[in-house]
ROTI-431867 format. One line per field, with one value per residue (C-alpha): x, y, z; residue in one letter. Coordinates in nm, 3 decimals, padded with zeros to 5 digits, always signed. Each point is the difference from the previous one (the first is absolute). Layout:
N
x: X ...;
y: Y ...;
z: Z ...;
type: A ...;
This chain:
627
x: +05.936 +00.148 -00.086 -00.149 -00.240 -00.336 -00.193 +00.123 -00.095 +00.021 +00.120 +00.335 +00.338 +00.210 +00.216 +00.370 +00.246 +00.315 +00.186 -00.165 -00.318 -00.347 -00.224 -00.372 +00.085 +00.258 +00.372 +00.172 +00.374 +00.144 +00.368 +00.031 -00.142 -00.180 -00.190 -00.079 -00.136 -00.211 -00.131 -00.073 -00.206 -00.199 -00.060 -00.112 -00.255 -00.121 -00.014 -00.253 -00.247 -00.265 +00.102 -00.286 -00.132 -00.248 +00.078 +00.097 +00.145 +00.093 +00.370 +00.054 -00.019 -00.354 -00.046 -00.176 +00.179 -00.142 -00.125 -00.160 -00.321 -00.170 +00.067 +00.134 -00.277 -00.285 -00.120 +00.011 -00.231 -00.261 -00.348 -00.230 -00.361 -00.217 -00.159 +00.156 -00.227 +00.153 -00.115 +00.063 +00.376 -00.009 -00.248 -00.186 -00.349 -00.129 +00.109 -00.134 +00.272 +00.198 +00.271 +00.295 +00.198 -00.198 -00.083 -00.369 -00.206 +00.094 +00.141 -00.064 +00.277 +00.300 -00.128 +00.349 +00.195 -00.279 -00.086 +00.279 +00.350 +00.318 +00.296 +00.200 -00.069 +00.212 +00.103 -00.067 +00.351 +00.196 -00.005 -00.040 -00.019 -00.241 -00.054 -00.168 -00.370 -00.186 +00.346 +00.211 +00.304 +00.120 +00.284 +00.137 +00.181 +00.372 -00.062 -00.269 -00.253 -00.240 -00.120 -00.147 -00.236 -00.102 -00.336 -00.065 -00.204 -00.204 -00.128 -00.376 -00.263 -00.312 -00.194 +00.239 +00.192 +00.379 +00.185 +00.169 +00.236 -00.294 -00.166 +00.316 +00.024 -00.371 +00.031 +00.295 -00.180 -00.308 +00.198 +00.190 -00.312 -00.169 -00.285 +00.225 +00.125 +00.277 +00.226 +00.066 +00.098 +00.227 +00.176 +00.027 +00.101 +00.337 -00.157 -00.010 -00.242 -00.047 +00.030 -00.119 +00.293 -00.213 -00.317 +00.167 +00.280 -00.033 +00.267 -00.007 +00.208 +00.146 +00.083 +00.328 +00.184 -00.155 +00.082 -00.345 -00.215 +00.022 -00.126 -00.271 -00.146 +00.029 -00.229 -00.279 -00.341 -00.101 -00.361 -00.179 -00.071 -00.357 -00.062 -00.240 -00.069 +00.207 -00.114 +00.245 +00.140 -00.195 -00.329 +00.062 -00.185 -00.187 +00.120 +00.177 +00.369 +00.132 +00.332 +00.238 +00.010 -00.099 -00.351 -00.315 -00.303 -00.262 -00.267 -00.058 -00.255 +00.093 +00.156 -00.049 +00.191 +00.197 +00.115 +00.301 +00.025 +00.336 +00.026 +00.018 +00.171 +00.255 +00.299 +00.279 -00.097 +00.335 +00.210 +00.302 -00.104 -00.352 +00.042 -00.146 -00.183 -00.360 -00.133 -00.353 -00.282 -00.233 +00.068 -00.290 +00.023 -00.272 -00.022 -00.034 -00.080 +00.279 +00.290 -00.211 -00.258 +00.277 +00.181 -00.319 -00.096 +00.339 -00.035 -00.346 +00.152 -00.139 +00.330 +00.342 +00.287 +00.067 +00.297 -00.017 +00.142 -00.117 +00.236 -00.286 -00.215 +00.290 +00.065 -00.362 -00.237 +00.166 -00.117 -00.304 -00.126 +00.090 +00.358 +00.022 -00.131 +00.242 -00.273 +00.148 +00.376 +00.203 +00.366 +00.224 +00.205 +00.349 +00.091 +00.299 -00.189 +00.119 -00.259 -00.084 -00.112 -00.318 -00.091 -00.201 +00.059 +00.011 -00.127 +00.273 -00.219 -00.168 +00.173 -00.043 +00.251 +00.242 +00.257 +00.227 +00.015 -00.376 +00.008 +00.276 -00.190 -00.313 +00.205 +00.123 -00.358 -00.041 +00.084 +00.065 +00.134 -00.321 -00.212 +00.204 -00.039 -00.361 -00.163 +00.225 +00.106 +00.363 -00.040 +00.150 +00.332 +00.025 +00.058 +00.328 +00.046 -00.192 +00.152 +00.011 +00.068 +00.265 +00.321 -00.171 -00.018 +00.260 +00.193 +00.260 +00.170 +00.016 +00.252 +00.265 -00.211 -00.309 +00.197 +00.083 -00.375 -00.080 +00.293 -00.093 -00.345 +00.133 -00.141 -00.349 +00.014 -00.038 +00.348 -00.137 -00.021 +00.380 -00.023 -00.148 -00.324 -00.284 -00.176 -00.363 -00.046 -00.025 -00.158 +00.208 +00.194 +00.188 -00.214 -00.365 -00.306 +00.030 +00.350 -00.115 -00.290 +00.237 +00.220 -00.311 -00.108 +00.340 -00.006 -00.351 +00.107 +00.292 -00.250 -00.220 -00.257 -00.046 -00.262 -00.234 -00.370 -00.056 +00.150 +00.318 -00.005 +00.210 +00.089 -00.343 -00.173 -00.125 -00.028 +00.184 -00.288 +00.000 -00.212 +00.087 -00.173 -00.068 -00.207 -00.074 +00.174 +00.217 +00.219 -00.258 +00.094 +00.367 -00.068 -00.205 +00.317 +00.203 -00.269 +00.016 +00.375 -00.045 -00.254 +00.272 +00.179 -00.315 -00.068 -00.360 -00.084 -00.328 -00.044 -00.213 -00.091 -00.137 -00.075 +00.267 -00.119 -00.003 +00.330 +00.167 -00.149 +00.131 +00.345 -00.005 -00.084 +00.256 -00.289 +00.121 +00.222 +00.121 -00.067 +00.131 +00.150 +00.227 +00.235 +00.059 +00.317 +00.254 +00.336 +00.128 -00.128 -00.006 -00.229 -00.295 +00.197 -00.087 -00.367 +00.055 +00.238 +00.071 -00.073 -00.205 -00.234 -00.063 -00.235 -00.153 -00.330 -00.031 +00.375 +00.155 +00.188 -00.248 +00.270 +00.011 +00.379 +00.169 +00.372 +00.260 +00.252 -00.242 -00.059 +00.374 +00.031 -00.293 +00.187 +00.303 -00.206 -00.163 +00.324 +00.209 +00.176 +00.062 -00.168 +00.274 -00.052 -00.375 +00.044 +00.222 -00.248 -00.294 +00.191 +00.062 -00.364 -00.124 +00.225 -00.134 -00.364 +00.040 +00.160 -00.306 -00.242 -00.277 -00.148 -00.043 +00.117 -00.210 +00.099 +00.044 +00.003 +00.257 -00.271 -00.329 -00.280 -00.212 -00.291 -00.167 -00.223 +00.183 -00.124 +00.270 +00.367 +00.307 +00.342 +00.342 +00.242 -00.146 +00.099 +00.213 -00.203 -00.377 -00.337 -00.205 -00.325 +00.180 +00.223 -00.304 -00.187 +00.306 +00.135 -00.244 -00.249 -00.295 +00.109;
y: +22.768 +00.115 -00.258 +00.242 +00.174 +00.074 +00.018 -00.113 +00.078 -00.337 +00.136 +00.133 -00.171 -00.037 +00.305 -00.068 +00.227 -00.027 +00.254 +00.073 -00.195 +00.074 +00.065 +00.026 +00.048 +00.277 -00.052 +00.132 +00.036 +00.031 +00.004 +00.029 -00.155 +00.316 +00.016 -00.370 +00.034 +00.300 -00.187 -00.305 +00.205 +00.150 -00.338 -00.152 +00.280 -00.042 -00.378 +00.039 +00.169 -00.141 +00.164 +00.086 -00.334 -00.281 -00.170 +00.053 -00.265 +00.017 -00.079 -00.223 +00.002 -00.049 -00.331 +00.131 +00.238 +00.311 -00.186 -00.299 -00.128 -00.175 -00.154 -00.357 -00.147 +00.097 -00.147 +00.291 -00.195 -00.076 +00.031 +00.275 -00.066 -00.246 +00.039 -00.063 -00.054 +00.034 -00.001 +00.272 -00.044 +00.065 +00.007 +00.307 -00.130 +00.311 +00.341 +00.354 +00.208 +00.049 +00.186 -00.210 +00.296 +00.086 -00.171 +00.066 -00.280 -00.335 +00.023 -00.260 -00.261 +00.078 +00.339 +00.151 -00.243 -00.028 +00.369 +00.219 +00.037 +00.169 +00.177 -00.324 -00.365 -00.269 -00.329 -00.330 -00.137 +00.281 +00.115 +00.375 +00.120 +00.237 +00.031 +00.303 -00.035 +00.331 +00.157 -00.044 +00.159 +00.021 +00.208 +00.051 +00.325 +00.000 +00.101 -00.266 +00.262 -00.038 -00.242 +00.109 -00.208 +00.066 -00.156 -00.226 +00.200 -00.313 -00.044 +00.045 -00.024 -00.209 +00.318 +00.071 +00.282 +00.007 -00.070 +00.330 +00.134 +00.177 -00.340 -00.140 +00.300 -00.020 -00.370 +00.066 +00.288 -00.217 -00.297 +00.217 +00.180 -00.090 -00.151 -00.286 -00.301 +00.113 -00.270 +00.230 +00.296 -00.223 -00.135 +00.344 +00.210 +00.082 +00.118 +00.380 +00.036 -00.006 +00.258 +00.006 +00.069 -00.008 -00.173 -00.341 +00.037 -00.016 +00.031 -00.141 +00.188 -00.179 +00.137 -00.191 -00.235 -00.341 -00.282 -00.157 +00.309 +00.004 -00.358 +00.079 +00.296 -00.186 -00.271 +00.232 -00.044 +00.271 +00.098 +00.277 +00.340 -00.051 -00.305 +00.108 +00.341 +00.189 -00.187 -00.082 -00.348 -00.159 +00.119 -00.182 -00.324 -00.159 +00.221 -00.237 +00.094 +00.205 -00.177 -00.133 -00.373 -00.287 -00.047 +00.201 -00.086 -00.161 -00.067 -00.084 -00.121 +00.201 -00.223 -00.319 +00.009 +00.224 -00.043 +00.164 +00.027 +00.021 +00.330 -00.035 +00.338 -00.086 +00.216 -00.235 -00.335 -00.023 +00.184 -00.213 +00.021 -00.119 -00.233 -00.344 +00.123 +00.057 -00.236 -00.075 +00.174 +00.008 -00.058 -00.057 -00.027 -00.180 +00.031 -00.300 +00.015 -00.224 -00.224 -00.317 +00.139 +00.133 -00.335 -00.195 +00.252 -00.050 -00.378 +00.042 +00.204 +00.343 +00.182 -00.055 +00.045 -00.037 +00.040 -00.230 +00.120 -00.292 -00.298 -00.222 +00.096 -00.050 -00.349 -00.117 +00.210 +00.039 -00.329 -00.141 -00.077 +00.340 -00.034 -00.360 +00.096 +00.290 +00.263 +00.147 +00.026 +00.044 +00.081 +00.144 +00.262 +00.065 +00.360 +00.189 +00.265 +00.091 -00.146 +00.330 -00.001 -00.183 -00.053 +00.088 +00.373 +00.143 +00.356 +00.154 +00.305 -00.225 -00.002 -00.377 -00.044 +00.282 -00.230 -00.188 -00.298 -00.039 +00.007 -00.260 -00.222 +00.009 -00.119 -00.302 -00.129 -00.050 -00.357 +00.026 -00.352 -00.152 +00.225 -00.091 -00.373 -00.008 +00.282 +00.103 -00.335 +00.111 +00.254 +00.298 +00.136 +00.212 +00.370 +00.089 +00.356 +00.299 -00.102 -00.381 -00.192 +00.228 +00.196 +00.280 -00.201 +00.060 -00.305 -00.079 +00.289 +00.348 +00.041 +00.270 +00.215 -00.051 +00.103 +00.331 +00.072 -00.161 +00.116 +00.373 -00.108 -00.228 +00.211 -00.028 -00.373 -00.312 -00.158 -00.324 +00.170 -00.033 -00.377 -00.263 +00.079 -00.160 -00.306 -00.088 -00.265 -00.362 -00.307 -00.249 -00.234 +00.058 +00.314 -00.026 +00.215 -00.073 +00.148 +00.303 +00.066 -00.018 +00.265 +00.207 -00.031 +00.128 +00.295 +00.094 -00.018 +00.233 +00.242 -00.014 -00.262 -00.306 -00.273 +00.020 -00.033 -00.190 +00.255 +00.179 +00.330 +00.312 +00.166 +00.169 -00.334 +00.075 -00.309 -00.029 +00.017 +00.121 -00.016 -00.162 +00.184 -00.187 +00.046 -00.371 -00.277 -00.298 +00.169 -00.069 -00.368 +00.098 +00.255 -00.251 -00.209 +00.307 +00.110 -00.341 +00.042 +00.351 -00.133 -00.222 +00.321 +00.141 +00.240 +00.045 +00.096 +00.133 -00.078 +00.239 -00.035 +00.298 +00.072 +00.135 +00.363 +00.018 -00.186 +00.250 +00.293 -00.131 -00.049 +00.355 +00.122 -00.237 -00.134 -00.354 -00.206 -00.277 -00.072 -00.236 +00.200 -00.037 +00.281 +00.029 -00.159 +00.199 -00.069 +00.350 +00.150 +00.376 +00.293 -00.218 -00.085 +00.341 -00.097 -00.350 +00.077 +00.375 +00.200 +00.261 -00.261 -00.152 +00.285 +00.053 -00.183 -00.218 -00.051 -00.345 +00.032 -00.226 -00.101 +00.352 -00.003 +00.325 -00.064 +00.262 -00.277 -00.162 +00.341 +00.041 -00.345 +00.072 +00.315 -00.218 -00.234 +00.281 +00.194 -00.300 +00.060 -00.355 -00.337 -00.117 +00.298 -00.060 -00.364 +00.099 +00.259 -00.238 -00.269 +00.243 +00.109 -00.360 -00.088 +00.282 -00.073 -00.368 +00.077 +00.214 -00.299 +00.220 -00.276 -00.370 -00.134 -00.258 -00.187 +00.025 -00.209 +00.036 -00.088 +00.155 -00.259 +00.072 -00.161 +00.103 -00.110 -00.168 +00.268 +00.234 +00.000 +00.155 +00.105 -00.150 +00.066 +00.090 +00.338 +00.008 +00.228 -00.006 -00.046 -00.265 +00.191 +00.312 -00.208 -00.179 +00.324 +00.154 -00.280 -00.292 -00.037 -00.207 -00.284;
z: -08.895 +00.327 +00.260 +00.252 -00.238 +00.147 -00.324 -00.338 -00.356 -00.173 -00.331 +00.127 -00.020 +00.311 +00.080 +00.039 +00.176 -00.207 -00.210 -00.331 +00.075 -00.129 +00.300 -00.070 -00.365 +00.060 -00.053 +00.314 +00.053 +00.353 +00.071 +00.378 +00.313 +00.110 -00.329 +00.018 +00.353 -00.098 -00.300 +00.214 +00.245 -00.286 -00.156 +00.328 +00.033 -00.357 +00.033 +00.282 -00.230 -00.225 -00.322 -00.236 -00.116 -00.002 +00.335 +00.363 +00.230 +00.365 +00.031 -00.304 -00.379 -00.139 -00.174 -00.311 -00.240 -00.158 -00.306 +00.172 -00.158 +00.294 +00.338 -00.015 +00.215 -00.238 -00.328 -00.246 -00.235 +00.266 -00.153 +00.123 +00.090 +00.189 +00.340 +00.338 +00.301 +00.346 +00.364 +00.256 +00.056 +00.374 +00.283 -00.112 -00.078 -00.174 -00.123 +00.007 -00.167 -00.321 +00.189 +00.125 +00.136 +00.314 +00.328 -00.036 -00.152 -00.154 -00.351 -00.268 -00.052 -00.219 -00.106 +00.018 -00.223 -00.258 -00.037 +00.139 -00.138 +00.114 -00.154 +00.013 +00.081 +00.162 -00.153 +00.176 -00.042 +00.170 +00.363 -00.061 -00.359 -00.171 -00.374 -00.149 -00.087 +00.016 +00.002 -00.312 +00.163 +00.363 +00.140 +00.352 +00.073 +00.077 +00.362 +00.047 +00.107 -00.291 -00.268 -00.331 -00.213 -00.358 -00.085 -00.295 -00.253 -00.081 +00.357 +00.024 +00.271 -00.058 -00.090 -00.288 +00.170 -00.017 +00.324 +00.085 +00.264 +00.166 +00.058 +00.158 +00.234 +00.082 +00.087 +00.231 +00.171 +00.059 +00.131 +00.248 +00.123 +00.328 -00.201 -00.118 +00.193 +00.238 -00.146 -00.296 +00.217 +00.204 -00.310 -00.162 +00.297 -00.163 -00.325 +00.017 -00.289 -00.375 -00.271 -00.357 -00.231 -00.311 -00.117 -00.015 +00.255 +00.377 +00.267 +00.352 +00.259 +00.302 +00.344 -00.005 -00.231 +00.046 -00.244 +00.020 -00.052 -00.381 -00.010 +00.254 -00.185 -00.331 +00.140 +00.120 -00.166 -00.245 -00.067 -00.184 +00.152 -00.119 +00.220 +00.273 -00.152 +00.254 +00.314 +00.279 -00.054 +00.285 -00.150 -00.329 +00.062 -00.293 -00.282 -00.247 -00.009 -00.289 -00.036 -00.263 +00.080 -00.231 +00.142 +00.065 +00.211 -00.224 +00.264 +00.363 +00.251 +00.308 +00.262 -00.203 -00.327 -00.233 -00.359 -00.164 -00.379 -00.177 -00.185 -00.378 -00.004 +00.270 -00.082 +00.122 -00.153 -00.185 +00.256 +00.104 +00.367 -00.092 -00.300 +00.069 +00.312 +00.106 -00.265 +00.123 -00.182 +00.303 +00.369 +00.238 +00.378 +00.195 +00.377 +00.231 +00.369 +00.127 -00.100 +00.005 -00.241 -00.223 -00.023 -00.071 -00.269 -00.166 +00.001 -00.152 -00.284 +00.089 -00.051 -00.156 +00.244 +00.372 +00.231 +00.301 +00.330 +00.215 +00.017 +00.111 -00.296 -00.240 +00.135 +00.018 -00.209 -00.339 -00.142 -00.171 -00.353 -00.150 +00.121 -00.122 -00.343 -00.029 -00.019 +00.318 +00.043 +00.318 +00.051 +00.270 -00.186 +00.137 +00.079 +00.138 +00.196 +00.342 +00.234 +00.161 +00.360 +00.096 +00.360 +00.306 +00.042 +00.352 +00.039 +00.215 +00.060 +00.258 +00.338 +00.009 -00.284 +00.082 +00.164 -00.242 +00.237 -00.018 -00.378 -00.014 +00.243 -00.215 -00.296 +00.195 +00.029 -00.375 -00.100 -00.375 -00.038 +00.138 -00.223 -00.307 +00.066 +00.111 -00.198 -00.288 -00.149 +00.040 -00.281 +00.184 +00.122 +00.313 -00.058 +00.169 -00.125 -00.126 -00.336 -00.004 -00.322 -00.142 +00.046 +00.195 +00.325 +00.273 +00.120 +00.263 +00.177 -00.155 -00.279 +00.010 -00.233 +00.217 +00.307 -00.168 +00.010 +00.336 +00.215 -00.001 +00.124 +00.275 +00.285 -00.151 -00.075 +00.207 +00.040 -00.146 -00.340 -00.024 +00.043 -00.232 -00.180 +00.199 -00.135 +00.070 +00.270 -00.107 +00.155 -00.198 +00.234 +00.218 +00.037 +00.101 +00.054 +00.372 +00.010 -00.201 +00.235 +00.298 -00.163 -00.069 +00.365 +00.115 -00.238 +00.110 +00.364 -00.073 -00.153 +00.312 -00.104 +00.224 +00.022 +00.298 +00.071 -00.324 -00.237 -00.099 +00.189 +00.048 +00.328 +00.009 -00.032 -00.352 -00.221 -00.331 -00.249 -00.360 -00.315 -00.330 -00.285 -00.324 -00.313 -00.045 -00.190 +00.073 +00.262 +00.271 +00.029 +00.024 +00.268 +00.199 +00.043 +00.094 +00.244 +00.169 +00.054 +00.138 +00.246 +00.148 +00.096 +00.158 -00.289 -00.113 -00.357 -00.131 -00.369 -00.201 -00.366 -00.191 -00.364 -00.234 +00.010 +00.380 +00.020 -00.232 +00.190 +00.331 -00.152 -00.133 +00.351 +00.162 +00.207 +00.065 +00.228 -00.231 -00.367 -00.265 -00.285 -00.299 -00.100 -00.373 -00.129 -00.196 -00.161 +00.078 +00.326 +00.006 +00.064 +00.101 +00.317 +00.141 -00.025 +00.143 +00.286 +00.015 +00.316 -00.182 -00.149 +00.344 +00.090 -00.345 -00.022 -00.306 -00.031 -00.032 +00.331 +00.175 +00.248 +00.142 -00.032 +00.109 +00.018 -00.101 -00.074 -00.242 -00.161 -00.053 -00.157 -00.232 -00.106 -00.073 -00.216 -00.195 -00.049 -00.106 -00.332 -00.121 +00.024 +00.238 +00.229 -00.002 +00.096 +00.293 +00.126 -00.035 +00.190 +00.286 +00.006 -00.017 +00.292 +00.219 -00.086 +00.079 +00.337 +00.083 -00.018 -00.134 -00.213 +00.066 -00.338 -00.179 -00.318 -00.374 -00.313 -00.280 -00.251 -00.113 +00.020 -00.305 -00.187 -00.323 -00.283 -00.284 -00.240 +00.134 -00.101 +00.159 -00.135 +00.060 +00.159 +00.335 +00.145 +00.312 +00.226 -00.030 +00.163 -00.181 -00.050 -00.126 -00.229 -00.143 -00.067 -00.158 -00.222 -00.047 -00.285 -00.122 -00.226;
type: M L S D A R F Y H A G L N A P R L V T G T R I F G V L V Y H A D M K T R L L L L S I L L L V S R L A L A G H A L A L G Y T P K Y P V N F S H F E Y V N P Q A P K G G E L V L P N P D R R T S F D S F N P F V I K G T A V P N L A P L M F E S L A V S S L D E P A S A Y G L L A E D M Q V A A D G L S A T F R L N P A A R F N N G D A V L A A D V K H S F D M L T S K A A S P A Y R S A L T E V A G T E I V D A R T V R Y R F R R A N P E L P L T V A S L P V F S R K W G G G K P L D Q I V L E P P I A S G P Y A I A G F D L G R S I T Y Q R R T D Y W A S E H P A R R G Q Y N F G R I T Y R F Y K D D V A R L E A F K A G E F D F L V E Y S A R N W A R Q Y Q G P K F R S G E L Q R L A F V H H N T A G M Q G F V L N T R K A L F A D K R V R E A L G L A L D F E W L N R Q L F Y N Q Y T R I D S F Y S N G D L A A S G V P S A D E L K L L T P L R S Q L D P S V F G P A P Q P P S T N P P A S L R D N L R R A R D L L A Q A G W T Y R D G A L R N A K G E P F V F E W L D D G G S M S R V F A V Y E R N L A K L G I A V K S R Q V D Y A L Y Q R R L D E F D F D L I S L R F G D T Q S P G I E L Y D Y Y G S K A A T E K G S S N V I G L K D P A V D K L I D A V V N S Q T R A E R L T A V H A L D R V L R H G Y Y I I P Q W Y S A T H R T A W K N R L A Y P Q P L P L Y Y Q P A D W M L Q T W W V K;
């Protein structure tokens, strides 16, 4: 393969540019330099395409060839059947919707992976590959302005209907309508539309050549035109989805529990991208009011699997007779995920946080080292990048390739961006919290905030006061320590806890000062960056740009990431973007663990080897089984 190929078809042999060589199966003779150069330019263009085939990969050769039988991290002989009982996987304590694609309502857990499928699916041991599922063949046009997918004739919805091109187009139209979550419109802004070529062939058209768009559209959920009976998407609430996934809804108690039943007629049971996966016969979710009740219910044997996010709980609570007898198992599974960004997010739409010096000062008041010793049992590592724990994180000073992206933006960037990548403050000797707070005091003074009359005040005499919004959980004891440090600077914080539904609504409306939030990790950042950090998303309610970031330089660097042709180019662009985001001090970074703390009943089994990039609950649902 040519090293700079954007997409590769895994079944091809490497082209060679020498006289009398077979190139893509054709014997080509070229006697002079002009012909060779012309041929080279053609081949470079062709090499950037995903030729018709089973897989797409972003800037590298897909791992699995055209005739692969299953992914390496599954057990193709895993038995099917048995019941899996799980708790609510997050802080939602109820549900009122079977529609995961809209802002309105609270959808049931894991509805999308269990019931909805896409044209192609990713593997868990590659950063950005997609293998055909609903699509049996995928082809990107020579000019990069379209991608064509031919559907598998065996694909069936749970009502028995064949999955057709009209359903794919309908799904896209619904997801890009104003009734859907704006995250879809943000991610798909460069998709011009879809067209039905024939009953089983659909083509996506792009506004410009973009190496990630074929992968993006291939991963979109597909559902039947009959779902909802013609209603707008946001009016489809409790109608069970008509979809092609391995499970269907077997029963539910609204807001309390839901049961999925594995389809006996599931069309893709022996498909290479599905073999050895989704093995449980029934999956039931039960809802618990809080983390304490959930943990005690697990120890009492009420459900089968739990991921623990509290270091304190992991160190002190996962013990007792059931663990000693082996009935309950616990293990910290190693992973290679990028950590993603988790931290206290400052809403820069608020005038209080508009000044970079203020944001940097607030970060200096967080004493991670004390928290790790006293609260976390030294289980965590400080997040030092938007992409910690991997090769996506920027380090040191900008490389020569990074400078090619950053230098044209110099007038729009803080000069510090061209120096070393910033590191979060430390209180390890010889540093100290006292020294950090002194630096914070100086930065605040430079921004016009000084301590007088018992509080930190601006020139108008207004005190520095803000609200921390939370939906409950263990973060409150962490924030209490942070709040105490802020008080030493004269800053007053009002803590407010609300239920999950109100919390989500306020985030959608950007109605908050400071929140604690985790951004999803990824091994290949791309189009989602427009939703996280793009200027357009900053004013679109319900978007993921909770920061309120509107920076033309950031927009340009996102373009560079999305338009990168090779893995190396993407790494360079992500490094440059990471560097600029870190110098903006928009988030006070928290911490991460390079393991997944997991406990389960001994009746469950999991495959070896472990995948590289995975979330534990998703991996369990996808690949585990009942012994």
